[in-house]
C-alpha positions in Angstrom: 1.6 -13.6 30.3 -1.9 -12.2 31.0 -0.8 -8.9 29.4 0.6 -10.7 26.3 -2.7 -12.6 25.9 -4.7 -9.4 26.4 -2.6 -7.6 23.7 -2.8 -10.6 21.4 -6.6 -10.6 21.7 -6.7 -6.8 20.9 -4.4 -7.5 17.9 -6.7 -10.2 16.6 -9.8 -8.0 17.2 -8.1 -5.1 15.3 -7.3 -7.4 12.3 -10.8 -8.8 12.3 -12.4 -5.3 12.4 -10.1 -4.2 9.6 -11.1 -7.2 7.5 -14.8 -6.7 8.2 -14.7 -3.0 7.4 -13.0 -3.7 4.1 -14.8 -6.9 3.2 -16.8 -5.0 0.6 -13.6 -3.7 -1.1 -14.2 -5.7 -4.2 -17.7 -4.2 -4.6 -16.8 -0.6 -4.1 -17.0 2.0 -6.8 -14.0 2.8 -8.9 -11.5 5.2 -7.3 -10.6 6.7 -10.7 -13.3 8.6 -12.5 -12.1 9.2 -16.1 -13.3 11.3 -18.9 -11.6 11.7 -22.2 -11.7 13.9 -25.3 -9.4 14.0 -28.3 -6.3 15.4 -26.4 -7.0 15.5 -22.7 -7.8 12.9 -20.1 -9.4 14.2 -17.0 -8.8 12.2 -13.8 -11.1 12.7 -10.7 -10.3 11.0 -7.4 -12.8 10.9 -4.5 -11.9 10.8 -0.8 -8.3 11.8 -1.2 -6.3 13.3 1.7 -3.6 15.9 1.7 -0.3 14.2 1.3 -1.6 11.2 -0.8 0.6 10.6 -3.8 -0.4 10.3 -7.5 1.9 8.6 -10.0 2.0 7.7 -13.6 4.3 4.7 -14.1 5.4 2.8 -17.1 5.1 -1.0 -17.3 8.6 -1.4 -15.8 7.6 0.7 -12.7 9.6 3.8 -13.7 7.9 7.0 -12.4 7.0 9.4 -15.2 4.9 11.7 -13.1 4.6 12.3 -9.4 2.3 14.7 -7.5 1.5 15.1 -3.8 -2.2 15.9 -3.3 -2.6 19.3 -1.8 -6.2 19.2 -0.6 -8.4 16.7 1.1 -11.7 15.8 -0.7 -12.1 15.6 -4.5 -9.0 15.8 -6.8 -9.5 16.6 -10.5 -6.8 17.3 -13.1 -6.4 17.0 -16.9 -3.5 15.1 -18.5 -2.3 15.0 -22.1 -1.4 11.3 -22.3 -1.4 11.2 -26.1 2.2 12.4 -26.2 3.4 9.3 -24.4 5.3 6.7 -26.4 3.2 3.7 -27.4 3.1 1.3 -24.5 1.5 0.3 -21.2 1.2 2.5 -18.2 -0.5 2.8 -14.8 -2.1 5.6 -12.8 -1.2 4.9 -9.1 -2.8 6.5 -6.1 -0.8 5.9 -2.9 -3.0 6.4 0.2 -2.4 5.8 3.9 -3.2 2.0 3.9 -4.0 1.3 0.3 -2.6 1.6 -3.2 -5.0 2.0 -6.1 -3.9 1.5 -9.6 -5.6 1.5 -13.1 -3.7 0.4 -16.2 -3.9 2.3 -19.5 -2.3 1.9 -22.9 -1.2 4.4 -25.5 -1.1 3.4 -29.2 -0.7 5.8 -32.1 -1.9 8.7 -29.9 -5.0 6.9 -28.7 -5.4 6.3 -24.9 -7.4 3.3 -23.6 -8.1 2.6 -19.9 -8.7 -1.0 -18.8 -11.2 -0.4 -16.0 -11.6 -4.2 -15.4 -8.0 -4.4 -14.2 -8.3 -1.6 -11.7 -6.7 -2.9 -8.5 -6.6 -2.1 -4.8 -3.7 -3.4 -2.7 -3.4 -2.9 1.0 -0.3 -1.9 2.9 0.9 -3.5 6.1 -0.1 -1.8 9.3 2.6 -1.4 11.9 1.9 -0.3 15.4 4.2 -0.2 18.5 2.5 -0.2 21.8 4.8 -0.5 24.8 7.1 -3.5 24.2 4.8 -5.1 21.6 5.1 -4.6 17.9 1.9 -5.4 15.9 2.2 -6.1 12.1 -1.0 -6.9 10.1 -2.2 -6.6 6.6 -5.4 -7.1 4.6 -4.9 -9.7 1.9 -8.2 -10.4 0.2 -6.5 -12.9 -2.1 -4.4 -14.4 0.7 -1.2 -12.9 -0.7 1.8 -13.8 1.5 3.4 -11.2 3.7 7.2 -11.5 4.4 8.4 -9.7 7.5 12.1 -9.0 8.1 13.3 -7.2 11.3 16.8 -5.7 11.2 18.8 -4.2 14.1 20.3 -1.0 12.7 22.4 0.4 15.5 26.0 1.5 15.1 25.9 1.7 11.2 25.0 -2.0 10.7 22.0 -3.8 9.5 21.7 -7.2 11.1 18.8 -9.5 10.4 17.2 -10.4 13.7 14.0 -12.2 12.6 12.3 -13.3 9.4 8.9 -14.8 8.8 6.5 -15.4 5.9 2.8 -15.3 6.7 0.4 -16.8 4.2 -2.9 -18.6 3.7 -5.1 -16.0 5.4 -6.9 -12.8 4.5 -5.5 -11.0 7.6 -1.9 -12.1 8.1 -0.5 -10.6 11.2 2.1 -11.1 13.9 2.9 -9.7 17.3 6.5 -9.3 18.3 7.7 -8.9 21.9 10.6 -6.4 21.9 11.6 -7.0 25.6 15.2 -8.0 25.9 16.4 -6.8 22.5 19.5 -4.7 22.1 19.2 -0.9 22.5 19.2 0.9 19.2 17.1 1.3 16.1 15.2 -1.4 14.2 14.0 -1.5 10.6 10.9 -3.6 9.7 11.0 -4.5 6.0 7.8 -6.1 4.6 7.2 -7.6 1.1 3.8 -8.4 -0.4 2.4 -8.4 -3.9 5.8 -7.4 -5.4 6.0 -4.3 -3.2 8.4 -3.4 -0.4 7.3 -1.5 2.7 9.7 -0.1 5.3 9.1 1.1 8.9 11.7 2.3 11.3 11.4 2.1 15.1 13.7 3.5 17.8 
């Protein structure tokens, strides 16, 4: 019991530190630096890491463009967005623990970015330490986090546990895995209309 309380305190401290370090997230500078001329739109992204993903998605979430960032530091690339059909789109930067997006629209070959609606969403953080599974997330607007844990051994997916966490800026849960069946488990998390999946063995 002492060990569980010790790990629980560490988990709470981790969530608090995460919240404190990101408490200025709303005030931070834009991730997307945009310059436009008649045909080309130049996108610059600061503080990217190799392996981050950049997407252009339409308003239905369909992926029109996908690129894996090849170099850590500053990313810069030009796009001809004027050839897209009239409609609403998003640039999306998928990083380790956050997803940044900025909407833009195309109408009659003119591209307009809506910088006021640029958004940063945070991914759940999953960590396994010994027999304890920590799940936490930064939710600045107290968005709910739904956690489903499935047993996936022997070609089946059986729901073992489901919980919705809400009403806090740092929803989190600690699961004790002792006594569970041997095999693989899948943690499926839903928040802000997005689905996140982690597998543990």
